[in-house]
C-alpha positions as CSV (number, residue, x, y, z in Angstrom):
1,X,-0.4,6.6,-24.3
2,X,-0.4,8.5,-21.1
3,X,-3.6,7.9,-19.3
4,X,-2.7,9.5,-16.2
5,X,-5.8,11.8,-14.8
6,X,-5.5,15.5,-15.4
7,X,-7.0,16.7,-11.8
8,X,-7.4,20.3,-13.1
9,X,-9.2,19.4,-16.2
10,X,-11.3,16.9,-14.6
11,X,-12.3,19.7,-11.7
12,X,-13.2,22.2,-14.4
13,X,-15.3,19.3,-16.3
14,X,-17.1,18.6,-13.0
15,X,-17.8,22.4,-11.9
16,X,-19.2,23.0,-15.4
17,X,-21.7,20.3,-15.7
18,X,-22.9,21.0,-12.1
19,X,-23.3,24.5,-13.0
20,X,-24.6,24.1,-16.4
21,X,-26.7,20.8,-16.1
22,X,-27.0,19.1,-12.5
23,X,-28.1,22.3,-10.4
24,X,-31.1,23.1,-13.1
25,X,-32.2,19.8,-12.5
26,X,-32.1,19.5,-8.9
27,X,-34.1,22.8,-9.0
28,X,-36.9,20.9,-10.8
29,X,-36.5,17.8,-8.6
30,X,-36.9,19.8,-5.2
31,X,-40.1,21.0,-6.5
32,X,-41.5,17.6,-6.8
33,X,-43.2,16.5,-3.4
34,X,-42.0,12.9,-3.7
35,X,-42.5,11.9,-0.1
36,X,-41.5,8.3,0.9
37,X,-44.3,5.9,1.1
38,X,-44.2,5.9,4.9
39,X,-45.1,9.7,4.8
40,X,-47.4,9.3,1.8
41,X,-49.9,6.3,1.6
42,X,-51.1,7.4,-1.5
43,X,-47.9,8.0,-3.3
44,X,-49.0,6.0,-6.3
45,X,-52.0,7.9,-6.7
46,X,-50.5,11.3,-6.4
47,X,-47.9,10.4,-9.1
48,X,-44.9,12.4,-7.5
49,X,-42.5,9.5,-7.3
50,X,-43.3,8.8,-11.0
51,X,-42.5,12.4,-11.6
52,X,-39.0,12.2,-10.0
53,X,-38.2,9.0,-11.6
54,X,-39.0,10.6,-15.0
55,X,-36.9,13.6,-14.4
56,X,-33.8,11.5,-13.5
57,X,-34.3,8.8,-16.2
58,X,-34.9,11.4,-18.8
59,X,-31.5,13.1,-17.8
60,X,-29.6,9.9,-17.7
61,X,-30.7,8.8,-20.9
62,X,-29.2,12.1,-22.5
63,X,-25.6,11.7,-21.2
64,X,-23.4,10.6,-23.7
65,X,-21.8,7.4,-22.4
66,X,-21.5,4.7,-24.9
67,X,-23.3,1.3,-24.2
68,X,-25.0,2.7,-21.2
69,X,-28.4,1.2,-20.3
70,X,-30.9,3.4,-18.3
71,X,-34.1,1.2,-17.0
72,X,-36.7,1.9,-14.7
73,X,-37.4,-1.3,-12.8
74,X,-41.0,-2.0,-11.3
75,X,-41.6,-4.9,-9.3
76,X,-45.5,-5.8,-8.3
77,X,-46.6,-3.5,-5.2
78,X,-43.3,-1.9,-4.8
79,X,-41.8,1.6,-5.4
80,X,-39.6,2.0,-8.6
81,X,-35.9,1.8,-9.0
82,X,-33.8,3.3,-11.4
83,X,-31.0,0.9,-12.8
84,X,-28.0,1.9,-14.8
85,X,-25.5,-0.1,-16.2
86,X,-22.4,1.2,-17.8
87,X,-19.9,-1.1,-19.6
88,X,-16.2,-0.7,-18.7
89,X,-14.6,1.9,-21.1
90,X,-11.0,2.7,-22.5
91,X,-9.4,-0.6,-21.3
92,X,-11.2,-1.1,-18.2
93,X,-12.8,-4.5,-16.9
94,X,-16.3,-5.8,-17.4
95,X,-15.1,-8.6,-14.9
96,X,-14.9,-6.2,-12.0
97,X,-17.8,-3.8,-10.9
98,X,-18.2,-0.4,-9.1
99,X,-21.9,0.0,-7.6
100,X,-22.6,3.2,-7.1
101,X,-26.0,4.0,-4.5
102,X,-28.5,7.0,-4.0
103,X,-32.1,7.5,-3.4
104,X,-34.8,9.6,-4.6
105,X,-37.7,9.5,-2.1
106,X,-37.8,12.4,0.4
107,X,-38.7,13.0,4.0
108,X,-41.9,15.1,4.8
109,X,-42.3,18.8,5.1
110,X,-41.7,19.6,8.7
111,X,-42.3,23.1,10.2
112,X,-40.1,26.1,10.8
113,X,-38.9,26.9,7.4
114,X,-37.7,30.3,6.9
115,X,-40.5,32.8,5.2
116,X,-38.5,32.8,2.1
117,X,-38.1,29.1,1.9
118,X,-39.9,25.9,1.7
119,X,-39.4,22.0,1.0
120,X,-40.8,22.2,-2.3
121,X,-39.6,25.5,-3.1
122,X,-35.9,25.4,-4.5
123,X,-34.1,28.7,-3.7
124,X,-30.4,29.3,-4.3
125,X,-28.7,31.5,-1.9
126,X,-24.9,32.2,-2.8
127,X,-23.5,28.4,-2.7
128,X,-26.6,26.8,-1.2
129,X,-29.4,25.2,-2.8
130,X,-32.4,25.0,-0.4
131,X,-35.3,22.7,-0.4
132,X,-36.1,19.0,0.3
133,X,-34.0,16.2,-0.8
134,X,-31.1,18.0,-3.3
135,X,-28.5,16.9,-0.7
136,X,-30.5,13.8,0.8
137,X,-30.3,12.2,-1.8
138,X,-31.6,13.5,-5.0
139,X,-27.7,14.8,-6.3
140,X,-26.4,11.3,-6.2
141,X,-27.6,10.0,-9.9
142,X,-26.2,13.3,-11.2
143,X,-22.8,13.2,-9.3
144,X,-22.4,9.7,-10.0
145,X,-22.8,10.0,-13.8
146,X,-20.8,13.0,-14.0
147,X,-17.6,11.3,-12.2
148,X,-18.0,8.8,-14.8
149,X,-18.4,11.2,-17.7
150,X,-15.4,13.0,-16.4
151,X,-13.3,10.0,-16.4
152,X,-14.5,9.2,-20.2
153,X,-13.9,12.9,-21.2
154,X,-10.1,12.3,-20.6
155,X,-10.5,8.7,-22.2
156,X,-9.4,7.2,-18.9
157,X,-10.2,3.7,-18.1
158,X,-12.6,2.4,-15.5
159,X,-14.7,-0.8,-14.6
160,X,-17.9,-1.8,-15.3
161,X,-20.1,0.6,-13.1
162,X,-23.9,-0.1,-11.9
163,X,-26.0,2.7,-10.5
164,X,-28.9,2.0,-8.5
165,X,-31.3,4.9,-7.3
166,X,-34.0,3.7,-4.9
167,X,-37.3,5.1,-4.0
168,X,-37.7,3.8,-0.6
169,X,-34.8,4.6,1.8
170,X,-36.5,7.0,3.9
171,X,-38.9,4.4,4.9
172,X,-36.1,1.8,5.7
173,X,-35.5,0.4,2.1
174,X,-38.0,-2.4,2.6
175,X,-38.2,-2.9,-1.1
176,X,-34.7,-2.8,-2.0
177,X,-33.6,-6.5,-0.9
178,X,-36.1,-7.6,-3.7
179,X,-34.8,-5.5,-6.3
180,X,-31.1,-6.7,-5.1
181,X,-32.3,-10.0,-5.7
182,X,-34.1,-9.6,-8.9
183,X,-31.1,-7.9,-10.4
184,X,-28.3,-9.9,-9.1
185,X,-27.2,-11.4,-12.1
186,X,-27.0,-7.9,-13.9
187,X,-25.3,-6.5,-11.0
188,X,-22.5,-9.0,-10.4
189,X,-20.0,-9.0,-7.6
190,X,-19.0,-5.6,-6.8
191,X,-15.5,-5.0,-5.5
192,X,-16.2,-1.3,-4.8
193,X,-19.3,0.3,-3.5
194,X,-19.8,4.0,-3.6
195,X,-22.7,5.5,-1.5
196,X,-23.4,9.3,-1.7
197,X,-26.0,9.5,1.0
198,X,-23.9,9.9,4.0
199,X,-22.7,13.2,5.7
200,X,-19.5,15.5,6.5
201,X,-18.4,17.3,9.4
202,X,-17.0,20.1,7.7
203,X,-17.1,21.3,3.9
204,X,-13.3,21.4,3.9
205,X,-12.3,17.8,3.3
206,X,-13.6,14.4,2.1
207,X,-15.3,12.6,4.8
208,X,-15.9,9.0,4.7
209,X,-18.3,7.2,6.9
210,X,-17.0,4.0,9.0
211,X,-20.2,3.1,10.7
212,X,-24.0,3.9,10.6
213,X,-26.2,3.2,13.3
214,X,-29.3,1.0,13.2
215,X,-32.8,2.1,13.7
216,X,-35.7,0.5,15.5
217,X,-39.1,2.2,16.3
218,X,-43.0,2.4,15.7
219,X,-46.1,3.9,17.4
220,X,-46.3,3.4,20.7
221,X,-50.3,3.5,21.9
222,X,-51.6,3.8,25.5
223,X,-55.2,3.2,25.7
224,X,-57.3,4.0,29.0
225,X,-60.9,4.9,27.9
226,X,-63.1,4.3,24.8
227,X,-64.0,7.9,24.7
228,X,-62.7,11.3,26.5
229,X,-64.5,12.4,29.9
230,X,-64.4,15.3,32.1
231,X,-61.0,15.6,33.7
232,X,-62.8,16.8,36.9
233,X,-64.8,13.9,37.2
234,X,-62.2,11.3,36.4
235,X,-59.2,12.3,37.5
236,X,-57.7,10.5,40.4
237,X,-59.7,7.2,39.5
238,X,-59.0,7.0,35.9
239,X,-55.2,6.8,35.0
240,X,-53.7,9.4,32.5
241,X,-52.7,7.9,29.3
242,X,-49.9,10.4,29.2
243,X,-48.4,9.4,32.6
244,X,-48.6,5.7,31.6
245,X,-46.8,6.5,28.6
246,X,-44.2,8.5,30.6
247,X,-43.8,5.8,33.0
248,X,-43.4,3.1,29.9
249,X,-40.7,5.2,28.4
250,X,-38.9,5.5,31.7
251,X,-38.3,1.6,31.2
252,X,-36.3,2.4,28.2
253,X,-34.6,5.8,28.6
254,X,-33.1,7.8,31.8
255,X,-35.2,10.9,31.8
256,X,-32.7,13.0,33.4
257,X,-29.6,11.8,31.0
258,X,-31.2,10.4,27.9
259,X,-28.8,7.3,28.7
260,X,-30.5,4.3,27.3
261,X,-31.1,1.9,30.4
262,X,-31.4,-1.6,28.6
263,X,-28.0,-3.0,28.3
264,X,-29.3,-5.3,25.5
265,X,-29.4,-1.9,23.5
266,X,-25.6,-1.4,24.0
267,X,-22.7,-2.7,22.0
268,X,-19.1,-2.5,22.8
269,X,-17.2,0.3,20.7
270,X,-14.2,-1.1,18.9
271,X,-10.6,0.4,19.7
272,X,-10.4,1.6,16.1
273,X,-13.7,3.5,16.5
274,X,-12.8,5.1,19.6
275,X,-9.6,6.3,18.1
276,X,-11.3,7.8,15.2
277,X,-13.8,9.8,17.5
278,X,-11.1,11.4,19.3
279,X,-9.2,12.3,16.2
280,X,-12.6,13.7,14.5
281,X,-13.2,15.8,17.8
282,X,-9.9,17.4,17.4
283,X,-10.6,18.4,13.8
284,X,-14.4,19.4,14.1
285,X,-13.9,20.8,17.3
286,X,-17.3,22.6,18.9
287,X,-18.6,22.5,15.6
288,X,-19.8,18.8,16.5
289,X,-22.8,20.7,18.4
290,X,-22.6,24.4,17.6
291,X,-24.0,23.4,14.0
292,X,-27.1,22.9,15.6
293,X,-29.6,25.7,16.2
294,X,-29.3,25.8,20.1
295,X,-31.4,28.2,22.1
296,X,-29.6,31.0,24.2
297,X,-27.9,29.5,27.2
298,X,-28.5,25.6,26.2
299,X,-25.8,23.2,26.4
300,X,-25.2,19.7,24.5
301,X,-25.4,16.7,26.6
302,X,-21.8,16.3,27.5
303,X,-18.4,18.3,27.9
304,X,-16.1,15.9,26.0
305,X,-16.3,16.4,22.4
306,X,-15.2,12.7,21.6
307,X,-18.0,11.6,23.9
308,X,-20.6,13.6,21.7
309,X,-18.9,12.0,18.6
310,X,-19.5,8.6,20.2
311,X,-23.0,9.5,21.4
312,X,-24.0,10.2,17.8
313,X,-22.2,7.1,16.2
314,X,-21.9,4.3,18.6
315,X,-24.4,4.9,21.3
316,X,-28.1,4.2,21.3
317,X,-30.6,6.9,21.8
318,X,-34.4,7.6,21.7
319,X,-36.3,10.2,20.0
320,X,-40.0,11.0,20.3
321,X,-40.8,12.3,16.7
322,X,-44.6,12.6,16.6
323,X,-47.7,12.3,18.7
324,X,-51.4,11.4,18.4
325,X,-54.3,11.7,20.8
326,X,-53.6,15.3,21.9
327,X,-55.7,18.1,20.4
328,X,-53.8,21.7,19.6
329,X,-53.5,24.0,22.4
330,X,-56.1,26.2,20.9
331,X,-58.7,23.5,21.0
332,X,-57.9,21.6,24.3
333,X,-60.6,21.2,26.7
334,X,-60.8,20.1,30.4
335,X,-61.1,16.3,29.0
336,X,-59.2,13.3,30.2
337,X,-58.2,12.1,26.7
338,X,-59.1,8.4,26.2
339,X,-55.3,7.5,24.4
340,X,-52.1,8.8,23.7
341,X,-50.0,7.7,21.1
342,X,-46.1,8.6,20.2
343,X,-43.8,7.7,17.4
344,X,-40.6,6.2,18.8
345,X,-37.2,6.5,16.9
346,X,-34.5,4.5,18.7
347,X,-31.1,4.7,17.2
348,X,-28.9,1.5,17.7
349,X,-25.2,0.9,17.9
350,X,-23.7,-0.1,14.3
351,X,-23.3,-3.7,15.3
352,X,-26.5,-4.4,17.1
353,X,-28.9,-6.7,15.1
354,X,-31.9,-4.6,14.2
355,X,-34.6,-7.4,14.8
356,X,-33.3,-8.6,18.2
357,X,-33.5,-4.6,19.4
358,X,-37.0,-4.1,17.9
359,X,-38.0,-7.3,19.9
360,X,-36.6,-6.4,22.9
361,X,-38.1,-2.7,22.6
362,X,-41.6,-4.2,22.1
363,X,-41.4,-6.7,24.9
364,X,-40.1,-4.1,27.4
365,X,-42.8,-1.5,26.5
366,X,-46.0,-4.0,26.4
367,X,-45.2,-6.3,29.4
368,X,-47.1,-5.6,32.7
369,X,-49.0,-2.3,31.4
370,X,-49.8,-0.1,34.7
371,X,-53.1,-0.3,35.8
372,X,-53.9,-3.0,32.9
373,X,-54.1,-0.2,30.4
374,X,-54.0,-1.4,26.5
375,X,-50.4,-0.7,25.5
376,X,-49.0,-1.8,22.2
377,X,-46.0,-0.9,20.2
378,X,-46.4,-1.3,16.5
379,X,-42.9,-1.6,15.1
380,X,-42.2,-0.1,11.7
381,X,-38.7,-0.4,11.5
382,X,-35.9,-2.5,12.9
383,X,-32.9,-2.0,10.8
384,X,-29.6,-3.3,11.6
385,X,-26.5,-0.8,11.2
386,X,-23.4,-1.0,9.6
387,X,-19.5,-1.2,10.5
388,X,-17.3,-0.8,7.8
389,X,-14.9,-3.7,6.6
390,X,-11.1,-3.3,6.9
391,X,-10.1,-1.1,4.2
392,X,-7.7,-1.9,1.8
393,X,-4.4,0.0,1.2
394,X,-5.2,1.2,-2.1
395,X,-8.7,2.7,-1.3
396,X,-7.0,4.4,1.9
397,X,-4.4,6.1,-0.4
398,X,-6.8,6.6,-3.1
399,X,-9.5,8.7,-0.7
400,X,-6.6,10.4,0.8
401,X,-5.1,11.5,-2.6
402,X,-8.7,12.8,-3.9
403,X,-9.3,14.8,-1.0
404,X,-6.0,16.5,-1.0
405,X,-6.2,17.1,-4.7
406,X,-9.8,18.6,-4.6
407,X,-9.8,20.1,-1.3
408,X,-6.1,20.7,-0.3
409,X,-6.8,18.6,2.7
410,X,-6.4,15.0,3.9
411,X,-9.5,12.7,4.3
412,X,-11.2,12.1,7.4
413,X,-13.1,9.1,8.8
414,X,-15.7,9.0,11.3
415,X,-19.1,7.2,12.0
416,X,-22.6,8.7,11.1
417,X,-25.6,8.6,13.5
418,X,-28.3,8.0,10.7
419,X,-29.1,4.7,9.0
420,X,-28.8,3.5,5.6
421,X,-30.0,0.0,5.6
422,X,-28.5,-0.8,2.1
423,X,-25.1,-0.8,3.4
424,X,-25.8,-3.4,5.9
425,X,-27.6,-5.6,3.2
426,X,-24.6,-4.9,1.0
427,X,-22.3,-5.9,3.5
428,X,-23.5,-9.2,3.9
429,X,-24.2,-10.0,0.0
430,X,-20.9,-8.5,-0.9
431,X,-18.4,-9.7,1.7
432,X,-15.3,-9.0,0.0
433,X,-16.3,-5.5,-1.2
434,X,-14.8,-2.2,-0.3
435,X,-16.8,0.8,0.6
436,X,-16.6,4.4,-0.1
437,X,-19.5,5.9,1.9
438,X,-19.5,9.9,1.6
439,X,-21.9,12.7,1.3
440,X,-22.7,16.4,1.4
441,X,-24.6,16.6,4.5
442,X,-22.6,19.1,6.3
443,X,-22.9,21.9,9.0
444,X,-26.4,23.1,9.2
445,X,-27.6,21.5,6.0
446,X,-30.5,20.2,8.2
447,X,-31.6,16.9,6.5
448,X,-34.8,16.1,7.4
449,X,-35.7,19.2,9.1
450,X,-36.5,22.9,7.9
451,X,-34.1,25.1,5.5
452,X,-32.6,21.7,4.5
453,X,-29.8,22.7,1.7
454,X,-27.3,21.3,-0.5
455,X,-23.6,23.0,-0.4
456,X,-23.0,23.2,-4.1
457,X,-19.1,23.2,-3.8
458,X,-19.2,20.4,-1.7
459,X,-21.4,18.4,-4.0
460,X,-18.8,19.2,-7.0
461,X,-15.6,18.2,-4.9
462,X,-17.1,14.9,-3.8
463,X,-18.1,14.2,-7.5
464,X,-14.5,14.7,-8.4
465,X,-13.3,12.7,-5.7
466,X,-15.3,9.9,-6.9
467,X,-14.1,10.1,-10.2
468,X,-10.6,9.8,-8.9
469,X,-11.2,6.8,-6.6
470,X,-12.9,4.8,-9.6
471,X,-9.8,5.7,-11.6
472,X,-7.6,4.2,-9.1
473,X,-9.8,1.1,-8.6
474,X,-9.1,0.3,-11.9
475,X,-5.6,0.5,-11.1
476,X,-5.9,-1.5,-8.3
477,X,-7.8,-4.2,-10.1
478,X,-5.2,-4.2,-12.9
479,X,-2.6,-5.3,-9.8
480,X,-5.2,-7.6,-8.4
481,X,-5.7,-5.8,-5.3
482,X,-9.7,-5.4,-5.5
483,X,-10.5,-9.1,-5.4
484,X,-10.5,-11.4,-2.1
485,X,-10.4,-8.4,0.5
486,X,-11.6,-9.9,3.9
487,X,-14.2,-8.1,5.2
488,X,-12.9,-7.7,9.0
489,X,-15.3,-5.6,10.8
490,X,-14.0,-2.7,12.7
491,X,-10.8,-2.5,10.7
492,X,-10.5,1.4,9.6
493,X,-7.9,3.9,9.2
494,X,-7.3,6.7,11.6
495,X,-8.3,10.1,10.3
496,X,-11.7,10.4,11.1
497,X,-15.7,10.3,9.4
498,X,-18.6,10.8,7.0
499,X,-25.5,9.3,6.0
500,X,-28.7,9.2,6.2
């Protein structure tokens, strides 16, 4: 029997599944304000996370996949996890495994949405579905199952597949290791990991991620008084908590250039990644920066496009993402405030160990505080990044073939500036696995910010590409090419991209 994949038929099936079934469910999902636990301490009482889980669980159980098991796993005092196990079909192997990953928790609202848009207000405009979480990363469970359904519709063989959808990714995935250990026997040893939580530098081809930055950060607080006092009376005697905080940050960052000053927060960039950055810069061009809503006359931090690619993928960078201790301008009196606190988000090179970076950050900021002020850094995150292992020839060929089939363009590879803690964890746990890290977060999609959207055609094409790669995984498995792959960090193909 001819079991070759009919790409046109697969694309028609996936497109129809998205239009008729997936997009309507994503509309429902976006309307649920299921913020990640870091942003909603009362998430259990609010019940929004359970609503999102129930929506996805109900949809998954309605799909006609023989033998599929759908389970919501709940460990005590942890966010829930959706676990799906799909047996091998049409001659595929149950001894091999494809692991597909996504998450359903969301970032908080953020200000600045257009008047007709909102984080929990799903709106379709042309090819875009606006609202929080559709692209990051609500579509993952739908796209993963649609890819498998498309293969089964053509009666094509595939290996056993496991899908994990967590509810804690935007908080650093601190619950996920417990679930991976709890489900270890049921997961098995995947030879291919597919993650749909990453990005794309354009919507014209498939982009795969070669590295992810780590993340360290938390709340930095500087206290100088037990209560606020008249600024005219105290200024010049009592040091400003804001000035001390500004001085402390200068220990970490050059305020003129943004360069991180501590050598211990840098890492050597592999030659392969330097080459990929140059190739990506050629393909993407000025879109590497003009996708952002710069103000008139404003310029990016460097002129060399490949340097900008490296800045966002391999170099450390500090952001202040929140502030406390400051009243709004409308109610700011002449008071020398007792404290200033900021939330720090320090992106780390992919190969830098997160805990070591977090410890260094804390030590540098807390030691020898100016004027003897009370300084504390409450670390919330210290996550190690991820650098892809050497890609097997079969996967390189499959990814490029998929991109050419469904986009008409070759696949590209590049690092991403965000963090997916799960990848580093899996890289250690399954050193022989291959990784296809991709996603739909492209130009102007604005994940975590206002006016976030899912580019629907990109979602469809990525789904079709995943189906093609899973089919090629079976063929490679039959040839014995999916086992025993050495996980050599830093080796990847030329081409260029593609989280969190």
